[in-house]
C-alpha positions in Angstrom: 0.0 -0.2 0.3 1.7 3.4 -1.2 1.9 6.1 1.3 -0.2 8.3 -0.4 -3.3 6.1 -0.4 -3.9 5.8 3.2 -3.8 9.7 4.4 -7.7 9.8 4.2 -7.9 7.3 7.3 -6.4 10.0 9.6 -7.9 13.4 10.7 -5.8 16.5 9.8 -3.5 17.8 12.3 -4.2 21.6 13.1 -0.8 22.4 14.8 2.3 20.7 14.6 3.7 18.8 17.7 7.1 18.1 18.9 7.9 14.4 18.2 10.3 12.2 19.7 11.9 9.4 17.2 11.1 5.9 18.1 12.4 2.7 16.4 9.9 0.6 15.1 8.2 -2.3 17.0 5.3 -4.6 16.8 2.0 -4.0 18.3 0.3 -7.0 19.3 -2.9 -5.6 20.5 -4.0 -4.9 17.1 -3.7 -8.5 15.9 -0.7 -7.9 13.7 1.5 -10.6 15.7 -1.4 -13.2 14.7 -1.2 -12.4 11.4 2.7 -12.7 11.1 2.2 -16.0 13.0 -0.4 -17.2 10.2 2.0 -16.3 7.7 4.8 -18.2 8.9 2.3 -21.4 9.5 1.4 -21.2 5.9 4.7 -20.9 4.7 6.1 -23.9 6.8 3.7 -26.0 5.1 5.1 -25.0 1.7 1.5 -24.0 -0.1 0.9 -22.6 -3.4 2.2 -18.9 -3.8 -1.0 -17.7 -5.1 -3.2 -19.1 -2.5 -0.9 -17.8 0.2 -0.7 -14.2 -1.3 -4.3 -14.0 -1.4 -5.0 -15.2 2.2 -2.3 -12.7 3.5 -3.6 -9.6 1.3 -7.2 -10.6 2.6 -6.1 -10.8 6.3 -3.6 -7.8 6.2 -6.5 -5.8 4.9 -8.8 -6.6 7.5 -6.9 -6.4 10.2 -5.6 -2.9 9.5 -9.3 -1.8 8.8 -10.3 -3.1 11.9 -7.3 -2.1 14.1 -7.4 1.6 13.0 -10.9 2.1 13.8 -9.6 2.2 17.6 -6.8 5.0 17.0 -7.5 8.1 18.8 -8.2 11.0 16.5 -5.6 13.3 18.4 -2.9 11.4 17.0 -0.3 12.8 14.2 1.1 10.8 11.2 4.7 11.0 10.0 4.8 10.1 6.8 7.8 9.0 5.4 8.9 9.5 1.7 9.0 6.5 -0.3 9.0 5.9 -4.1 5.7 4.8 -5.6 6.7 1.2 -6.3 8.0 0.5 -3.0 5.8 -1.7 0.0 5.4 0.0 3.1 7.2 -1.8 5.9 6.1 0.0 8.7 3.9 3.1 9.9 5.1 5.0 13.1 2.3 6.4 15.0 3.1 8.7 18.1 0.5 10.1 20.2 0.8 13.5 21.9 1.1 12.0 25.1 4.5 10.8 26.2 3.7 8.1 27.9 1.1 6.7 24.8 3.5 6.0 22.1 2.5 3.2 20.0 4.3 1.7 16.4 2.4 -0.4 14.0 4.5 -3.1 12.1 3.1 -3.7 8.4 4.9 -7.1 7.3 4.9 -7.2 3.4 3.3 -10.5 3.6 3.5 -11.8 -0.3 7.2 -10.9 -0.4 7.8 -12.8 2.7 5.8 -15.6 2.0 7.2 -15.8 -1.4 10.7 -16.0 0.1 10.0 -18.4 2.8 8.5 -20.9 0.1 11.4 -20.8 -2.2 13.8 -21.1 0.8 11.9 -24.3 2.0 11.8 -25.6 -1.2 15.5 -25.5 -1.9 16.0 -27.0 1.6 14.1 -29.9 0.7 15.6 -29.9 -2.8 19.2 -29.9 -1.0 18.5 -32.6 1.2 16.8 -35.2 -1.1 20.1 -34.6 -3.3 22.1 -35.1 -0.3 20.4 -38.2 0.9 20.5 -39.7 -2.9 24.2 -38.9 -3.2 25.0 -40.3 0.3 23.0 -43.4 -0.6 25.0 -43.9 -3.5 28.1 -44.6 -1.3 26.6 -48.2 -1.0 27.0 -49.7 -4.3 26.3 -53.1 -5.6 28.8 -53.9 -8.3 29.6 -57.4 -9.4 28.8 -58.8 -5.9 30.6 -56.3 -4.2 29.8 -54.4 -1.0 31.5 -51.1 -1.2 31.6 -48.3 1.7 33.0 -45.0 1.4 35.2 -44.3 4.4 36.4 -40.6 4.8 39.3 -41.9 6.5 40.5 -44.0 3.9 41.5 -43.3 0.2 40.5 -46.8 -0.9 36.8 -48.1 -0.5 36.4 -51.4 1.7 35.0 -54.3 -0.3 35.4 -57.1 2.3 31.9 -58.4 2.7 32.9 -61.9 4.4 32.8 -60.4 7.7 30.7 -57.5 9.1 33.4 -55.0 8.9 31.9 -53.3 6.0 28.6 -53.2 7.5 30.2 -51.5 10.6 31.8 -49.0 8.7 28.6 -48.3 6.6 26.8 -47.8 10.0 30.0 -45.3 11.1 29.5 -43.3 7.7 25.9 -42.8 8.3 26.4 -41.6 11.9 28.9 -38.9 10.2 26.2 -37.5 8.0 24.7 -34.1 8.6 21.6 -33.8 11.2 19.3 -33.2 8.3 19.7 -36.7 7.2 19.9 -38.3 10.2 16.5 -36.4 10.7 15.1 -38.1 7.5 16.1 -41.4 8.6 19.2 -42.0 6.6 20.3 -44.6 9.0 17.3 -46.6 8.9 17.4 -46.9 5.1 21.0 -47.9 5.0 20.7 -50.5 7.5 17.9 -52.0 5.7 19.8 -52.0 2.5 22.8 -53.5 4.3 20.6 -56.4 5.7 19.1 -57.1 2.1 22.5 -57.2 0.6 23.7 -59.8 3.2 20.6 -61.9 2.4 21.2 -61.8 -1.3 24.9 -62.7 -1.1 24.5 -65.2 1.7 24.2 -68.4 -0.8 27.0 -66.9 -2.9 29.1 -66.8 0.0 28.4 -70.2 1.5 29.9 -71.7 -1.8 33.2 -70.5 -1.0 33.4 -71.1 2.8 34.1 -74.8 3.9 31.3 -76.6 5.7 31.3 -76.0 9.5 31.7 -79.5 11.2 29.4 -79.8 14.5 31.8 -81.2 16.9 29.3 -81.1 20.0 28.5 -84.6 19.9 32.1 -86.0 19.0 32.8 -86.1 22.7 30.0 -88.4 23.4 30.0 -91.0 20.3 28.8 -94.4 21.1 31.6 -97.0 21.3 31.4 -100.1 19.1 30.9 -103.8 20.7 34.5 -104.2 19.4 35.8 -101.5 21.4 34.0 -102.5 24.7 35.6 -105.9 24.3 38.8 -104.8 23.6 39.2 -102.6 26.7 37.5 -105.8 28.7 40.4 -108.0 27.4 43.0 -105.4 28.4 41.6 -105.3 31.6 42.0 -108.7 32.4 45.2 -109.6 31.0 48.4 -110.2 33.0 49.3 -107.1 35.1 52.9 -107.1 33.7 52.0 -107.1 30.3 53.0 -103.9 28.2 50.1 -103.1 25.9 51.1 -100.1 24.2 54.3 -98.0 23.9 54.6 -94.4 22.4 57.8 -94.1 21.1 58.0 -90.2 20.8 57.2 -89.7 24.5 58.8 -92.9 25.7 55.7 -94.0 27.9 54.6 -97.6 28.4 51.4 -98.7 29.4 51.0 -101.8 30.9 47.7 -103.7 32.2 48.4 -102.6 35.4 48.8 -99.1 34.9 45.5 -99.1 32.2 43.9 -100.7 35.3 43.2 -97.1 36.8 40.7 -96.4 34.4 38.5 -98.8 35.7 35.3 -97.9 37.9 36.6 -96.4 41.2 40.3 -96.3 40.7 42.5 -93.0 40.7 44.1 -92.2 37.5 48.3 -92.3 37.7 50.7 -90.3 35.7 51.4 -92.6 33.1 47.9 -93.0 31.9 47.5 -89.0 31.9 50.8 -87.7 30.4 50.0 -90.3 27.5 46.5 -88.9 27.0 47.6 -85.4 27.1 50.4 -86.4 24.2 47.3 -88.0 22.4 45.4 -84.7 22.4 48.3 -82.5 21.1 48.5 -85.0 18.4 45.0 -84.6 17.6 45.3 -81.1 17.4 48.5 -81.6 15.1 46.4 -84.1 12.7 43.2 -81.5 12.3 44.5 -77.9 13.3 41.3 -76.3 11.9 39.2 -78.4 14.1 41.0 -77.6 17.6 42.0 -74.8 19.0 46.2 -74.3 19.5 46.9 -75.5 23.0 50.1 -76.9 25.0 49.6 -79.7 27.1 52.4 -79.7 30.0 52.6 -83.2 32.1 52.0 -83.8 35.4 55.5 -83.2 36.6 55.8 -79.5 35.4 54.4 -77.8 38.0 56.2 -79.6 40.9 59.4 -78.7 39.3 58.3 -75.0 38.7 57.2 -74.7 42.4 58.9 -77.0 44.6 57.6 -77.6 48.1 61.3 -76.9 49.7 62.8 -74.4 47.6 59.8 -72.3 45.9 59.3 -70.8 42.4 62.5 -71.9 40.3 61.9 -71.0 36.5 65.2 -72.2 35.7 64.1 -75.9 36.6 61.5 -75.7 33.3 63.2 -73.4 31.2 64.5 -76.0 28.9 61.2 -77.9 28.6 59.6 -75.5 25.8 62.6 -74.7 23.5 61.7 -74.2 19.9 63.7 -77.1 18.8 61.5 -79.4 21.1 58.3 -77.9 20.4 58.4 -76.3 17.2 56.5 -73.3 18.7 56.4 -70.9 21.2 53.9 -70.7 24.4 53.1 -67.3 23.4 51.7 -68.3 20.3 49.1 -70.6 21.8 45.2 -69.8 22.6 45.4 -72.1 26.1 48.2 -73.8 28.1 47.0 -76.3 30.1 48.7 -77.4 33.8 47.6 -80.3 35.6 48.2 -80.0 39.1 48.3 -82.8 41.8 47.8 -82.1 45.2 48.4 -85.1 47.6 45.3 -87.3 46.2 43.4 -85.0 44.2 43.8 -83.7 40.6 42.8 -80.2 39.4 43.4 -77.9 36.3 45.1 -74.6 35.6 44.9 -72.9 32.5 46.8 -70.0 31.4 44.3 -68.4 28.9 46.4 -66.3 26.6 43.4 -65.7 24.1 41.4 -64.2 27.0 44.1 -62.8 28.9 43.5 -64.8 32.0 44.8 -67.5 34.5 42.0 -70.0 35.2 41.6 -72.9 37.9 39.3 -75.7 37.9 38.6 -77.8 40.6 35.7 -80.5 40.5 35.5 -80.0 44.1 35.3 -76.4 43.4 38.4 -75.5 45.5 40.4 -72.1 45.0 44.1 -72.3 45.0 45.6 -68.3 44.3 49.3 -69.2 44.8 49.0 -71.5 41.9 47.7 -68.9 39.7 50.1 -66.1 41.1 53.0 -68.7 40.2 52.0 -69.4 36.6 51.4 -65.7 35.9 55.0 -65.0 37.1 56.0 -68.2 34.8 54.5 -66.9 31.7 56.0 -63.6 32.0 59.3 -65.2 32.5 58.7 -67.5 29.5 57.9 -64.6 27.1 60.9 -62.5 28.3 63.2 -65.7 27.8 62.0 -67.1 24.6 60.6 -64.0 22.9 62.5 -61.2 24.5 59.0 -59.3 25.3 58.0 -58.0 28.6 54.2 -58.9 29.2 52.4 -57.2 31.9 50.2 -59.8 33.5 49.1 -57.7 36.3 46.0 -56.6 34.5 45.3 -60.3 33.2 42.3 -61.6 35.4 42.4 -64.7 37.8 39.3 -66.8 37.5 38.2 -69.8 39.7 35.6 -71.4 37.3 32.6 -72.4 39.3 30.2 -73.0 36.3 31.8 -76.7 35.5 30.8 -80.1 36.2 31.2 -81.4 39.5 32.5 -84.5 41.0 30.2 -86.3 42.9 32.4 -89.1 44.5 36.0 -89.3 45.8 37.7 -91.0 42.8 37.0 -89.3 39.6 38.7 -85.9 40.0 41.5 -87.5 37.3 38.8 -88.1 35.0 37.3 -84.8 35.5 40.9 -83.0 34.7 41.1 -84.8 31.5 37.9 -84.0 30.2 38.1 -80.3 31.2 41.4 -80.3 29.0 39.4 -82.2 26.1 36.6 -80.2 25.9 38.4 -76.7 26.2 40.9 -78.0 23.5 37.8 -78.6 21.5 36.5 -75.1 22.0 33.4 -76.4 23.7 31.8 -75.4 26.9 31.9 -78.1 29.8 28.8 -79.8 28.9 29.2 -83.3 30.9 28.1 -84.4 34.1 29.2 -86.9 36.7 26.9 -89.6 34.9 29.3 -89.6 31.8 32.4 -90.8 33.9 31.9 -94.4 33.4 31.4 -93.9 29.8 34.6 -91.4 29.4 36.9 -94.2 31.5 36.0 -96.8 28.5 36.5 -94.4 25.8 39.9 -93.0 27.3 41.2 -96.6 27.7 40.3 -97.4 24.1 41.8 -94.1 22.6 45.2 -95.4 24.7 44.9 -98.8 23.2 44.6 -97.1 20.2 47.2 -94.4 20.7 44.7 -92.1 19.1 42.7 -89.4 20.8 39.3 -88.7 18.9 
C-alpha cells in the first residue's frame, strides 16, 4: 500500500507537535502478531504461492481496517518518503501524550511468504540431493559391497565379515543432522540387510562347511571297542599293552587298570592321554584350538615344596627345537596340578588374557595362579624377549563347571576339562558320563589315538 493512499484514514492535524523518534516495534493488541504467525505457518507448510498471497492480503486489509478504527483522533502521523513502487514496511504512530507511544508494524506478507516458500523448497531439494548422493556410497557392483570411508583413500570391499557393514553405519553417523532426521540410518541398515541376505548363498559356496563337533565327545563305542578294553583289563598285569615311542611312555595292564571304575588315575595314563590330545590337534589344526599340554611333573618342578618358585628348573622344557612353537603363540596352556590325592587343572588362557583354575570340588588356590603368572612372564621374556604385563590379567576360579560326586573321579574330570576346552566347547558333561569316559579313554590309549 503506497503512502499516499492511506492519508484519508487519519484526521488532519491543526498544529504540529514536537515529536520524539522511536524505533519500529510490533503492536500486538491490534492483531498484527497473529497475522505474522499465520503467515509463518502457511509458509512452513509450503503451500502454493497464489493461495498464500491471497490469504495474506485479505488478512492484512481486514486487520488494518479493524485495528485502525480504535486509534485516537488526536494523533499525528509521520509520513516517510517512499517511491511509488516501494512497499510500506511500517507506519509509526506517535501520540501527543509521551506515555502513549504506539508503533504499528506492517509486514509485507506476499514478499516474505514467497521468500519462505523458495527457501523451504531449496532446503528440501538439497536434502533429497544429499540423501541420494549418500545412498550412492553403498553400491552393488559384481556382488561387491563398497563403503566409502572418509578416513581411507580406498573403498572397503570386504563382505565376508561385518566390517564393511560396521563402517557403513559409522559413515551414516557422520552425516549431517538433516540426513539423520530423515531416517538415513534406517534406510542404510535395511539396504545392508538386503545385501547380506542376497549374498548369503554366494558366500556359502566358497566357505568350507562347518563341522558340528558337539556330539563327538559322546560318540557311541562299538562292541569291538568295549570288548578290547575288557580284555586289556583282564590280561596279565605285567604285560605292556602299548608304547608311545616319541614320548617314551609304556602302558602296562597294571597302569591301564586305573581307568576301571572306582580307581584313581596315575601319571602315565594322564601324560600319554595329553600327548594324544596334542597329536590330535596336529592332525586336524582347523578343528581344534592351538594348545600346549604340560605333563603332570611340570608344576612340581616349577614350584618345589622346599625351594619355592624356580623358573630355571623348567626353562629348557619349552625350547623351539623341542616344541616347534612358542607358548605365546598358543591360545591356551594346560597345567595338571596334583595336590596330594586330588587332581585339579590350571589354564593360562592367553587368548582371553586370564589365568583359570578348575577344581571338580570347586576349590580355590590363588598361589597356583600367582606362580603361573610369574612363569608366563618369565617364559615370554626368555624365549621372545618381550615384556608381558600380566598384572592386568584376570584370575578366574571357574565355578560353572561339572562337579565331582565321588572320591575317585577327579582325574577323569581334569582330563575332560582339557578335552572339551581344546575342542572349543563348553564343559557340557556330568558325573553320569564318567563311566563312559573311562572306557573311551582306555580305548583311545590302546589305539594311541585321541578322537
